[in-house]
N, C-alpha and C positions, 0 to 999 in steps of 0.2 A: 504494500500500500504506500502511496506517496506520503511523504512526511508533511508536505505543505502543498496546498493547491487552493484555487478559487473556483467554486462551482457557481455557474451563472444559469438563470432561468428567466422566463418571460422576456426573452431576447427578441427584439423586432427582426424580421427577416432582412430588412435593409442593412443590418450590420453583420450578417453572417460572414461575408467575405472579409470584413475587417478582423473578425475573430480568427478566421483561418490564417490571415496574414500575421497575426500575433502568435501563431503556433497552437491555438486552442484546438481541442478535440471535442467533437460532438457525438452525442448518442441520444436520439430522440429529441426531446425539447430542452436538453441540458448540454452545457458546455463546460469543459474542464480546462483550466489554464494553470500551468506550473511556472512559478517564478524561477529565475535563473540563479538562485543562491540557496545555500544550505544554511540553516541557523547556526550561528557561531556564538558560543557561550560568552565570549568577551564583549560582543556587541548585541546581545540578545534584545535589550529593550529598544534600541534604535531600530533594529531589524523588525521587531514586532510592529512598531509604529509605522515603518515604511511599508510593510506588508498590508496592514490594515488600511493605510492610505491608498495603496494600489487597488484594493478591493472597492473602496469607496469611489475612487476615480473611474474605474470601469463601470460600476453601477450607474454613476451619474452620466458619463459620456454615452453609454450604450442604452440608457433609459430602461434598465432592467433591475433584477434583484441579484445580489452577489453574496455568497457565503464564503468567507475566508476561513480556511482550516489549517491550523498549525499544531502538529503533534510533536512535542519535544521529547524524543527518545522514550516515549511512553511514560514519562514522569509528569507531564502536564499537557493538557489539551486546551487550546485556545480557539475560540470561534468568534467571528464578527459577521453580522448580517447587515447589509445595506440595501435599501430600496430607493432607487433613483438618486443615489448619493447620500442619503440620510441614514445614519446609524439607527437601526431598529432593535438590535440585539447584540449583547456582548457576553462572553463567557470565558472564565479561567478556572480550570479544575483544581489548580494548585497555585494560588497567588504567591506562595512563599518560595517557589522554584526559582533558583538563581542560575541554573545552567551548570551547576557543579554539585554532585552528590555529597561531597564533603562539606560544602559551604551552605547548602540549602537547609532551611528549617524543615522539620518533619511536616508532611502534608496533614498530619493529625492536629496540628496546632491552630490552623486557620481553615475554615471551610471554603468551599468553592464560591467564586464571585459570579452571580447571575444577574443580568440587567436586561429588561425588555422582553422577557419570555412571552408575556401576554400579547404584545404587539406582533411578535414573530408568528405565534399561533394563529392570530387573526389574519395575518397576511397570507398564511398557508391555507386558510379556511378550516383550521383545526382547533378552535378554541376549547373543545371538549378534551383535548389531549394535554392541556397545560399542566394539570396536576401530575399526570404520569411522567411527562417530560421533566418537570422539576425534580421528581423523585430520582430519576436517572442522572440528572445534572449534579445533584448534591450528594449522591450516594458515594460512600467510601469504597475504594478499590477492594476487591475481595468479596463484596456483597452482590453477587450476580454477574460480575465480570472481573477479569484478572489484569486487563491492560486498558490503556486509554483508547487503543484501536478498537477494542470490543465495545467500549462505551460509545465511541463515535458511531459505530455501525448501528447500535440500538437507537441513538438519537436521530440519525438520518432516517431510519425505518419509521420511527414514530412521526417524523415530519413529512413522511411520504416523499422523501428525496432519494435519489439513487445512492446506494452504498458504494464503497470503493470497488466492490466486485463488479459493479456495472461498468466502471471505467476500465478496470484491469482485464476484463474478459474480452475486450475488443480484439 
């Protein structure tokens, strides 16, 4: 599974060629775009901000919805959802992760950061899934999943978005 990617949907037909020129891959109504960098622990916060900004920019420029996904070595899962350039959802499974197992605080000390879940669920037409999604977003590892990759797959399925297997099976 890719460690970081941007998933786009509700993309107008007029910009499909532009996405192809950016190296995006399509499957059905969804597009995947992979940034050209790997997360670097020394520059993690700057890279997170740049990655989120890229998702916002694509969402605004292409008049669509974008979900930025960053899985940091299965120690932290970061998600940003933008609708036409506006942040509607943000998630960090382990806010204390510093990119260094020795330096990071235990993920048990601070819970996950979740903002805008209600708006994301409304945007997807799934307001009835908000409580179930929140349970998966704040659940501690080991309680139904063993990795952030598994958590991501469950979250995507609940949002009725393609899981990574839809992208990797092409």
